[in-house]
Structure formats: structure tokens, C-alpha cells
C-alpha atoms as one frame of an Amber mdcrd trajectory, in Angstrom:
protein
   0.000   0.000   0.000   1.250   3.526   0.728   5.032   3.766   0.830   7.388
   6.181   2.583  11.023   7.011   1.840  13.248   9.737   3.274  16.925  10.575
   3.086  19.682  12.941   4.137  22.721  12.433   1.905  25.750  14.274   0.592
  24.654  13.343  -2.919  21.456  14.601  -4.563  18.253  13.345  -2.962  16.191
  13.286  -6.155  17.634  10.202  -7.885  17.613   8.240  -4.615  13.975   9.089
  -3.854  12.860   8.174  -7.366  14.681   4.832  -7.333  13.376   4.039  -3.840
   9.797   4.851  -4.840  10.130   2.573  -7.865  11.054  -0.236  -5.483   7.798
   0.434  -3.606   5.590   0.415  -6.716   4.819  -3.271  -6.206   2.724  -2.359
  -3.139   0.153  -0.657  -5.364  -0.479   3.112  -5.554  -2.531   5.693  -7.391
  -0.394   8.813  -6.851   3.136   9.706  -5.831   5.179  12.697  -4.793   8.428
  14.059  -3.393   9.498  17.115  -1.393  13.186  18.072  -1.454  14.820  20.846
   0.516  16.582  23.412  -1.641  19.945  24.930  -0.783  18.264  28.275  -0.098
  16.028  26.807   2.619  12.768  26.399   0.692  10.937  23.267  -0.424  10.662
  21.901  -3.941   7.643  19.624  -4.336   6.358  17.473  -7.156   3.250  15.280
  -7.198   1.486  13.196  -9.810  -1.414  10.797 -10.292   0.645   8.973 -12.880
   3.589   6.633 -12.364   6.825   7.478 -10.581   8.491   8.039 -13.966   6.450
  11.254 -14.217   8.104  12.556 -11.032  11.459  11.647 -12.497  10.783  13.784
 -15.580   9.511  16.663 -13.452  12.688  16.651 -11.350  14.833  16.491 -14.468
  13.074  19.641 -15.678  13.370  21.472 -12.315  14.558  25.042 -12.950  14.349
  26.466  -9.432  16.955  26.731  -6.651  19.523  23.942  -6.413  18.249  20.822
  -4.651  19.929  19.366  -1.590  20.444  15.797  -0.440  17.514  15.914   2.012
  14.026  14.899   0.978  10.949  12.754   1.478   8.848  10.723  -0.934   5.566
   8.820  -0.946   3.368   6.506  -2.963  -0.321   6.811  -2.050  -3.199   4.359
  -2.209  -6.349   6.427  -1.727  -8.400   5.923   1.427  -9.525   9.524   2.088
 -10.219  11.812  -0.862 -10.164  11.276  -4.595  -7.100  10.442  -6.665  -5.878
  13.973  -7.462  -2.553  15.777  -7.356  -3.763  17.942  -4.471  -4.527  14.828
  -2.430  -1.150  13.226  -3.174   1.655  13.398  -0.609   3.783  15.165   0.585
   1.503  17.662   2.328   2.691  21.047   3.563   1.652  23.530   6.233   0.236
  26.985   5.490   3.702  28.563   5.219   5.173  25.771   3.073   7.823  25.288
   5.731   6.998  21.776   6.996   6.223  18.934   4.619   5.079  15.509   5.769
   4.457  12.052   4.369   2.059   9.783   6.232   0.902   6.159   6.132  -2.115
   5.051   8.146  -5.421   6.653   9.042  -6.055   9.629  11.330  -9.395   8.660
  12.828 -10.110  12.071  14.372  -9.001  14.062  11.329 -12.414  15.694  10.776
 -12.507  17.115  14.301  -8.884  18.264  14.073  -9.500  19.893  10.708 -12.416
  21.896  12.110 -10.310  23.047  15.068  -7.439  24.061  12.799  -9.697  25.896
  10.344 -11.202  27.864  13.227  -7.713  29.137  14.086  -7.044  30.220  10.482
  -5.401  27.220   8.845  -6.127  26.775   5.149  -6.285  23.247   3.773  -5.268
  22.339   0.239  -6.545  18.737   0.120  -9.355  16.433   1.217  -7.116  13.885
   2.942  -6.772  13.099   6.623  -2.975  13.267   6.442  -2.836  17.014   5.856
  -3.942  17.745   9.424  -0.551  16.443  10.581   1.407  19.161   8.779  -0.819
  21.883  10.226  -0.646  20.454  13.748   3.148  20.458  13.511   3.005  24.038
  12.213   0.996  25.119  15.257   3.258  23.341  17.719   6.379  24.663  16.005
   5.217  28.202  16.642   5.037  27.346  20.351   8.195  25.282  20.837  10.448
  26.353  17.968  11.726  22.746  17.905  10.675  20.242  15.232  11.064  17.123
  17.367   8.988  18.632  20.182   6.414  19.826  17.660   6.055  16.368  16.108
   5.753  14.792  19.555   3.038  17.240  20.591   1.201  16.819  17.297   1.100
  13.026  17.554  -0.343  13.250  21.067  -3.428  14.810  19.474  -3.863  12.045
  16.893  -6.105   8.984  17.097  -5.531   6.117  14.693  -2.392   4.847  13.028
   0.573   6.631  11.560   4.029   6.435  10.148   5.164  10.017   9.600   8.301
  11.734   8.376   8.328  15.518   8.744  10.876  17.749   6.972  11.544  21.374
   7.967  12.684  23.398   4.951  14.184  26.219   7.044  16.466  24.100   9.220
  16.748  20.886   7.196  15.785  18.862  10.275  13.846  15.661   9.747  11.791
  13.752  12.333   9.989  10.403  12.103   7.096   9.103  14.241   5.284   5.777
  14.264   2.219   4.213  15.855   0.534   1.035  14.568   2.114   1.505  11.144
   5.543   0.233  10.051   8.515   2.571   9.740  12.217   1.855   9.970  15.281
   4.055  10.107  18.890   3.415   9.143  22.247   5.041   8.582  25.312   4.139
   6.594  28.283   5.816   4.963  25.853   6.936   2.234  23.585   8.874   4.599
  20.556   8.700   6.876  17.360   7.005   5.712  13.789   6.139   6.680  11.338
   3.878   4.872   8.185   1.875   5.400   9.766  -1.110   3.612  13.394  -2.233
   3.808  13.365  -3.020   0.078  13.309   0.715  -0.679  16.656   1.438   1.006
  18.363  -1.948   1.322  20.911  -1.181  -1.379  22.169   1.676   0.807  22.225
   0.084   4.269  23.321  -3.161   5.897  21.233  -2.817   9.053  18.273  -0.863
  10.322  16.122  -0.156  13.378  12.370  -0.758  13.363  10.337   1.886  15.164
   7.765   0.745  17.714   4.463   2.311  18.734   4.937   5.794  20.172   8.511
   6.308  18.958   9.619   9.726  17.719  13.106   9.849  16.202  15.132  12.799
  14.997  17.071  11.744  11.913  20.181  13.820  12.457  23.865  13.014  12.550
  22.925  10.958  15.585  19.461   9.468  16.000  17.611  10.862  19.028  14.904
   8.445  20.230  12.050   9.747  22.370   8.656   8.611  23.570   6.113  11.014
  25.086   8.806  13.691  24.997  11.311  11.736  27.102  14.461  10.078  25.838
  13.976   6.352  25.263  16.236   3.439  24.487  16.803   2.748  20.817  15.747
  -0.692  19.535  18.341  -3.247  18.517  19.707  -3.214  15.008  18.392  -5.776
  12.546  20.429  -6.990   9.611  19.074  -6.483   6.121  18.970  -9.770   4.223
  18.617  -8.074   0.858  20.849  -9.882  -1.614  20.844  -7.536  -4.560  18.289
  -9.735  -6.337  17.110  -8.226  -9.569  13.579  -6.897  -9.825  13.741  -7.076
 -13.637  11.389  -9.012 -15.866  14.040 -11.496 -17.033  12.484 -11.742 -20.480
   8.860 -11.941 -19.318   6.218  -9.454 -20.427   4.975  -8.850 -16.874   5.935
  -9.685 -13.307   3.019 -12.038 -12.829   4.257 -14.216 -15.685   7.763 -14.174
 -14.207   6.537 -15.071 -10.728   4.319 -17.904 -11.966   7.339 -19.311 -13.778
   9.451 -19.047 -10.613   7.155 -21.313  -8.594   8.896 -24.671  -9.248  12.287
 -23.230  -8.256  10.785 -21.445  -5.243   9.131 -24.668  -4.083  12.320 -26.698
  -4.536  14.390 -24.177  -2.594  11.968 -24.115   0.344  11.578 -27.902   0.464
  15.335 -28.470   0.312  15.701 -26.146   3.310  12.871 -27.552   5.418  12.692
 -31.250   4.545  15.619 -32.390   6.761  13.849 -30.865   9.805  10.408 -32.407
   9.316  10.395 -36.058  10.372  12.604 -35.550  13.433  10.369 -32.709  14.649
  13.201 -30.183  14.788  11.430 -27.638  12.584   8.638 -27.479  15.149  10.828
 -27.680  18.251  12.963 -24.822  16.928   9.944 -22.542  17.164   9.868 -22.928
  20.979   6.092 -22.915  21.130   4.010 -24.667  23.804   1.940 -27.817  23.207
  -1.369 -27.306  21.417  -4.707 -29.089  21.222  -6.170 -27.332  18.199  -5.156
 -24.983  15.383  -6.659 -21.725  14.098  -5.373 -19.859  11.052  -5.805 -16.107
  10.695  -5.426 -14.124   7.495  -6.937 -12.165   4.616  -7.393 -12.917   0.929
  -4.812 -15.244  -0.573  -3.019 -15.644   2.755  -6.282 -16.808   4.334  -6.680
 -19.371   1.558  -3.131 -20.597   2.178  -3.942 -20.799   5.876  -6.990 -22.932
   5.170  -4.828 -25.405   3.256  -2.481 -25.586   6.252  -5.367 -26.011   8.704
  -6.794 -28.795   6.539  -3.395 -30.508   6.603  -3.369 -30.519  10.423  -6.778
 -32.169  10.355  -6.160 -34.668   7.555  -2.707 -35.696   8.778  -3.141 -35.650
  12.535  -6.857 -35.346  13.332  -6.239 -31.950  14.944  -9.388 -29.817  15.307
  -8.906 -26.700  13.222 -10.625 -23.516  12.152  -9.965 -20.420  10.071 -10.548
 -16.790  11.014 -11.085 -13.925   8.590  -8.863 -11.291  10.182 -11.210  -8.357
   9.608 -13.997 -10.265  11.419 -11.918 -11.927  14.132 -12.263  -9.379  16.935
 -15.081 -11.269  18.656 -13.644 -14.757  18.178 -13.198 -16.839  21.320 -10.009
 -18.871  21.473 -10.196 -22.293  23.054  -7.343 -23.025  25.476  -4.095 -24.353
  24.018  -4.829 -23.238  20.466  -1.958 -22.690  18.051  -2.914 -19.532  16.160
  -1.081 -19.221  12.834  -1.264 -15.669  11.459  -0.414 -15.405   7.769   0.576
 -12.232   5.928   2.819 -11.936   2.892   4.165  -8.565   4.013   3.731  -9.059
   7.749   2.145  -5.601   7.818  -1.482  -6.420   6.969  -3.480  -4.063   9.162
  -6.489  -6.358   9.596  -4.234  -9.154  10.845  -2.356  -6.882  13.249  -5.602
  -5.460  14.643  -7.012  -8.964  15.029  -4.098 -10.084  17.181  -4.584  -6.910
  19.244  -8.182  -7.894  19.900  -7.895 -11.645  20.375  -7.570 -12.919  23.921
  -5.023 -15.670  23.382  -4.925 -16.747  27.019  -3.055 -20.061  27.058  -2.837
 -20.074  23.267   0.243 -19.161  21.239   0.773 -17.056  18.124   2.981 -18.059
  15.220   3.611 -15.736  12.269   4.024 -17.084   8.741   5.283 -14.266   6.557
   7.658 -13.354   3.756   9.298 -10.650   5.887  11.147 -11.705   9.016  11.564
  -8.082  10.148   7.885  -7.186   9.809   5.572  -6.002  12.570   3.758  -9.352
  12.623   7.025 -11.254  12.962   8.101  -9.058  15.874   4.796  -9.367  17.713
   4.294 -13.121  17.382   5.607 -15.665  19.865   7.545 -17.242  17.016   7.768
 -16.896  13.252   8.518 -18.841  10.093   9.773 -17.057   6.999   8.146 -18.554
   3.908  11.161 -17.365   1.860   9.260 -16.760  -1.364  11.710 -14.059  -2.419
  10.621 -10.735  -3.965   7.118 -10.712  -5.442   6.333  -7.561  -7.405   2.922
  -8.362  -8.880   0.086  -7.263  -6.599  -1.838 -10.531  -7.041  -0.036 -13.180
  -4.988   1.239 -16.225  -6.878   4.464 -17.733  -5.608   3.869 -16.409  -2.089
   0.741 -18.597  -1.892   2.758 -21.657  -2.905   5.537 -20.714  -0.484   3.119
 -20.209   2.414   1.407 -23.549   1.783   4.646 -25.527   1.536   6.175 -23.857
   4.588   2.990 -24.275   6.616   2.485 -27.918   5.636   6.139 -28.680   6.448
   5.632 -27.078   9.847   2.411 -29.056  10.375   4.145 -32.341   9.563   7.014
 -31.505  11.902   4.653 -30.451  14.709   2.646 -33.653  14.365   5.801 -35.764
  14.395   7.251 -33.878  17.371   4.034 -34.311  19.368   3.756 -37.996  18.323
   0.434 -37.578  16.577   2.109 -39.270  13.598   5.152 -41.523  13.612   8.408
 -40.614  11.924   8.070 -43.122   9.099   4.713 -41.648   8.161   6.199 -38.138
   8.351   9.010 -39.214   6.012   6.517 -40.564   3.469   4.607 -37.296   3.559
   7.872 -35.398   3.165   8.563 -37.477   0.063   5.201 -36.292  -1.273   6.229
 -32.697  -0.588   9.362 -33.282  -2.647   7.149 -34.041  -5.668   5.669 -30.551
  -5.685   8.328 -28.754  -7.799   7.878 -31.282 -10.627   4.099 -31.082 -10.297
   4.233 -27.299 -10.588   6.506 -27.482 -13.625   4.144 -29.973 -15.282   1.165
 -27.732 -14.482   2.864 -24.725 -16.088   3.559 -26.635 -19.300   0.071 -28.126
 -19.503  -1.636 -24.814 -18.733   0.356 -22.814 -21.248  -0.777 -25.255 -23.924
  -4.435 -25.674 -22.931  -5.521 -22.247 -21.717  -4.832 -19.822 -24.611  -7.425
 -21.475 -26.913 -10.040 -21.070 -24.157  -9.664 -17.335 -23.692 -11.510 -16.109
 -26.767 -14.385 -18.443 -25.918 -14.832 -17.057 -22.380 -13.642 -13.494 -22.928
 -17.130 -11.944 -22.938 -18.455 -13.922 -19.971 -19.589 -11.612 -17.179 -19.550
 -14.169 -14.386 -17.725 -17.371 -13.421 -18.281 -20.187 -10.949 -15.419 -22.153
  -9.382 -16.198 -25.542  -7.821 -14.290 -28.118  -5.822 -14.820 -30.871  -3.303
 -12.925 -31.689  -0.132  -9.391 -30.348  -0.208 -10.104 -28.837  -3.634 -12.598
 -26.261  -2.345  -9.963 -23.839  -1.055  -8.187 -23.926  -4.424 -11.488 -23.057
  -6.099 -11.646 -20.088  -3.710  -8.159 -18.989  -4.710  -9.017 -19.336  -8.403
 -12.123 -17.179  -8.048 -10.161 -14.573  -6.125  -7.446 -14.416  -8.790  -9.964
 -14.013 -11.598 -11.743 -11.208  -9.753  -8.513  -9.419  -8.914  -7.116  -9.449
 -12.427 -10.025  -9.479 -14.894 -12.555  -7.417 -12.879 -15.194 -10.036 -13.715
 -17.543 -11.480 -11.089 -16.422 -14.875  -9.849 -17.666 -16.997  -6.969 -16.513
 -20.298  -5.519 -18.590 -23.008  -3.879 -18.223 -26.543  -2.625 -19.595 -28.445
  -5.613 -22.219 -30.148  -3.442 -23.736 -26.725  -2.708 -24.380 -26.042  -6.380
 -27.978 -27.274  -6.222 -28.670 -25.245  -3.093 -28.682 -21.900  -4.889 -25.742
 -21.180  -7.203 -27.154 -23.388  -9.969 -29.625 -20.556 -10.659 -26.709 -18.566
 -12.046 -25.856 -21.150 -14.689 -27.137 -20.548 -18.194 -25.921 -21.366 -21.670
 -22.216 -20.614 -21.887 -21.602 -19.802 -18.194 -17.966 -20.753 -17.482 -17.736
 -23.157 -14.535 -14.179 -24.019 -13.479 -13.977 -27.355 -11.682 -11.035 -28.503
  -9.561 -11.183 -32.259 -10.116  -8.957 -33.739  -7.429 -10.337 -37.253  -7.794
 -13.551 -37.139  -5.748 -16.069 -39.292  -7.656 -18.976 -37.117  -6.559 -17.748
 -34.269  -8.753 -19.117 -36.036 -11.858 -22.744 -35.539 -10.816 -22.062 -31.852
 -10.203 -20.523 -31.512 -13.648 -23.603 -33.173 -15.142 -25.835 -30.650 -13.363
 -23.938 -27.787 -14.991 -23.849 -29.334 -18.440 -27.616 -30.022 -18.325 -28.135
 -26.243 -18.011 -25.751 -25.397 -20.849 -22.837 -24.299 -18.667 -19.313 -24.412
 -20.060 -17.220 -26.796 -17.931 -13.506 -26.027 -17.626 -12.160 -29.047 -15.795
  -8.730 -28.841 -14.159  -7.688 -32.383 -13.443  -6.071 -35.498 -14.854  -5.844
 -36.954 -18.344  -8.772 -35.998 -20.552  -9.518 -32.806 -18.600  -9.899 -29.428
 -20.274  -6.621 -28.510 -18.574  -4.742 -31.744 -17.686  -2.511 -29.965 -15.177
  -2.757 -32.124 -12.065  -0.242 -34.832 -11.163  -2.935 -37.419 -11.735  -2.514
 -36.803 -15.473   1.133 -37.881 -15.607   2.108 -41.277 -17.041   2.956 -42.353
 -13.506   0.489 -40.623 -11.207   2.091 -38.248  -8.681  -0.636 -37.335  -6.161
   1.691 -35.032  -4.203  -0.474 -34.860  -1.089  -3.690 -34.390  -3.049  -5.729
 -36.243  -0.418  -4.265 -34.327   2.523  -3.323 -30.773   1.604  -4.978 -30.754
  -1.801  -3.816 -30.311  -5.392  -1.361 -27.454  -4.874  -0.376 -27.501  -8.555
  -3.970 -26.536  -9.445  -3.144 -22.933  -8.560  -0.983 -22.716 -11.685  -3.805
 -23.088 -14.249  -5.984 -20.874 -12.066  -3.310 -18.151 -12.078  -2.656 -18.476
 -15.809  -6.377 -18.497 -16.640  -6.890 -15.269 -14.675  -3.808 -13.629 -16.163
  -4.549 -14.561 -19.781  -8.171 -13.435 -19.535  -7.102 -10.156 -17.942  -4.565
  -9.478 -20.676  -7.196 -10.226 -23.337  -9.393  -7.612 -21.646  -6.589  -5.047
 -21.591  -5.990  -5.120 -17.828  -2.728  -4.355 -16.033  -2.046  -7.735 -14.444
   0.765  -6.439 -12.223  -1.209  -3.505 -10.809  -4.924  -4.325 -10.711  -7.207
  -1.380 -10.085  -8.121  -0.500  -6.491  -5.755  -3.112  -5.017  -2.486  -2.934
  -3.116   0.230  -5.425  -2.256   0.625  -4.617   1.415  -2.704  -3.564   2.906
  -1.723  -1.316   5.800  -5.133   0.208   6.546  -8.222  -1.500   7.925
């Protein structure tokens, strides 16, 4: 979602801010902007509702006072106010002295705006964030000190915030955080702040993550305060950025590249985890207490991955399990000794973080499964597992779903072996099934790339789709429907196939595309017949003879790959490719779907 970058360098700030913002584009945004201090003590600002490249051109054409090495930048995903240049960040005070960038939501912004307008402040935007710059302006008139002014301003805020404020007159820069991620760092290249380590990792080897209530002056030395008093600085964390390229590597879009990376991603994760499964060491290394049941917590694709993992606990070890939609979890009651697995690709998903605030875990424990070991979720959980998917630029999750499922299933197997719910020989056999997954994914890619393109013209004009599955296949139908909605902007719903006759069958008419995950349950045939009798167009994803023969059952020597326990994981490949190819045929941007963001940091 919204992204923040800030710097103080000896070299020009402009090129750094632009490059850093480009590294945050994957989060999704609808406007962007920068504010850079000039050498004569004024502020140069540029904002756009287009891509970051527009800012780059505007800075190249800058004809005003020389720009310094101190500046702030932002990518915005609209929550308050329309997508306009005036609503884009950075926002300034009345005197154009203080500029701020802000992530989060100021819940009492309307009341604050009225108070500020009554004292003569003039607002230039509709957004909640602008009140922060005016509050700092007021406090600066009283204290004359930027850090004190930011501290006083944040004491008047309700909600969530990650803020960097820049004073054009003095060049001072102050950061503040509460319930929204922000990290700070320094190196020989300069001083930096960002909401995502990826934006600045090329420039720093380590960083410090701000915690709720922190206010930090980003000077030659960092000054950490909380409620106006000096506070201890958090420990340094090491950046694990490896200089991996974010390029397309010959692909036309990032989604295509990331689909293609799934076999290698799966093999890398399995090679790392497999030796620790049967002996229980993967589980014991998490240092979590015994559990009697499992609950998974997540949103969107991560929730679907969690459901696969929960199903694996049940199918493999008869462990009672449930799933919680994070945005609806506040009233959930946790049974004693529940292992709660919170899933978030970024580890910054606001709904998940608020849910763990609200849940009374009691004797239960919280494990984070994320692609970011330094994220807020990872820090707040009792233990964490990094799914190690690597960078994923496309907004619609592909390889992170596969990585979460494999990592979670490996953990489930190890936990069940460690707690003697399954014996080690059984765990080894299941681990052998996990090792089949990279080949199954590779086969699914090849089969899908051959079978799907001829289908697209036939279904291109369809306005609605049904996705069906049975047993372990239902959650993959859910993921397929979600992908098609995200990318093509067409209506798509998923159902357990047995529920078809209890309502959804009314939607089926001649030509209605109905995608069926055929994971071998014999009952699916009667459901297919029901659709065909109404003229629906069946797109069967299954074994030999299917519309898309992508599952391991279709190989010369069948490779179930855990299909009866954690489901047909390779089925996500044709579902991803179907959604992508349809979206491209409709002229959609598959890497940046409308209205969506990669890291959803607001509730």
C-alpha cells in the first residue's frame, strides 16, 4: 500500500527518492510525490497521479533553486479523498515550511480539521494526512523545535501513523510511528527512513524498526524519544537483501515471471525444510508450547493458504482446526491451548495486526508465517517462520501462496511428528510427497500454457464465473475465483460443488464458465452433469482428458503429491494463468490491478 522514503545524503536526494519509490511500486499506488529541501532553505515539491516516472521527468526539468540531499517521498493508495494531485503526498503547512508524508489513518481528522480551520489554517486537500502538517506548524510556533512539535502533534492524533516531517528552514527531519511500520537506518551513504526495507536496502546493511509511540530525529545521531522523554533505541536488525534483480528477465509482466518461478521457489523451500520435518526439529525450533487445536488467521490469498495448512493438520493428525477472517476476528473466542497461525505476505497487513490486538489468546500461542522476518507481525508473534518466497512484485499473490502452503504444511508435519500424533516413518513418506511438488508445478505450467490460450476467446465476454471443488479442492477453487476477480474485474464466486444445487445453480445458463477442480472425488461427476444439463461451459482442471490436464494425476505415472491431505497445490498454476490470460485479453494491467495494493496497511 502507501510507501514512505526519506533521506539525508551528501549526494542529490532526487535520484535516490525516485529509485526508492520505484522499489515500492509493487505495493500498489494511485499517486506519488516528493518534497526536497533546496539549498536556499525552501521546499521543492512534485506530485502526480501517474507513475513514478512522471516525477522523475519533473525533477529532471526542475529550474528552481539547487536541490539538496535531504528529501521525502511517498506513494499513495487512496483511502480519504479522490485520486488527485492535491490529495497526493507530501503535504505542507500553510507557510510551506513543513512537509510531511504519512501512512495510516487519522481517525479524528475531521474534528482536528475543524479546530485548525477555526484558528485560520487553510487546507489544500481532502485527505486526513494534511492535518498532521498543520498540527506540527501550530506546535512549532510554540516550541520552535521540530522534534517537540512532532511529539506534541502526535499526542493529538487517534488512529495509526508512520510520519516523516521535513523542515525546509532548518533541514531537520523527524519520524514518528504508531501502529504503522517505519524503519530508520544510517550508513556511509547517509541517513534514511522507509516503510519497507526493500526501498533502502541497497544503501544500508542494518536498520532499526520503530515501535508504537517512537519519535526519532534523523540527524547526525538518532535521538529516540517517547512522550517527549528520551527512550532506548531498539536493537539493530540486519538487512537480508541480496541484490536480487527486480527485472522481468524476459517476461512481459511480473506475474508471468513469478508464476514461472514457482517450481524453483518450491524446490528451494523444500530443500531447506525437509531435513527438519520427520525428526520434529522444525517445530521444536519454534519454541512454542503444546497445542490441542489450530486456528489460522489471514486475509485474501493468505487466508486461503492458511486454510490449506489447517486442513493438513486435520487430515494428517486429526487436529481440530478452524480459520478466522482477520477483519472479522475481533469477537472470536479462542479455546485453550490453540496454536494460532497468522499469515501475511508482508507481515504488515493491518487487519491481521488489529485482530491479534483484539484476540484474547490466554493459554494459546501465536505463530507468524510471513515473507518478511523483520515485519511487525514477525516481531509481535511468539515465534515466526519465513516462507522465503523471495521478492514478489505483482500485486496478485502467486508464488507467495505456494511458499506459504509448503512452509505451513512442512511445519504441520514436523509439529505432528514432534508431538507424536504421527510416527516418523509416516512423516518421512509425507515429506517425500512434498518433494514431488516442484515437478508437479513445472508440469502444471507446461500443460496450462498449452491448454488455456485457446479457451480465452471463448470465455472473454463472460460476465460471471463459478469455481467448484470438493474436499481439499474447495480452497483452491476459492483462490481461483479470487485471482480471476482481482485481475479481470469479472464477477467470480466459488462453492463446494455439493452446494451447487442449493442456490448457485440458478446462475448457470448457456455458456456460463464453470471451473472445476477435479482432485479425484467421484462425486464431482454428478455436479458436472448438473452444470452441463443447463448449458454451462465446464472447464475441468484435473487429470488426463480434462480441459486442462494440469494435475499430477494426469502424468504417465500418477504423482498425487499430497492431493488427499493438503490438496492439489499444482492446481493454482492453471488458475493463475487463466486469470492472467483473460485479464490481458481484456486489456488489464495484471501487475497492478485497479483498487488493489500489495501490502494492505489500513483496515
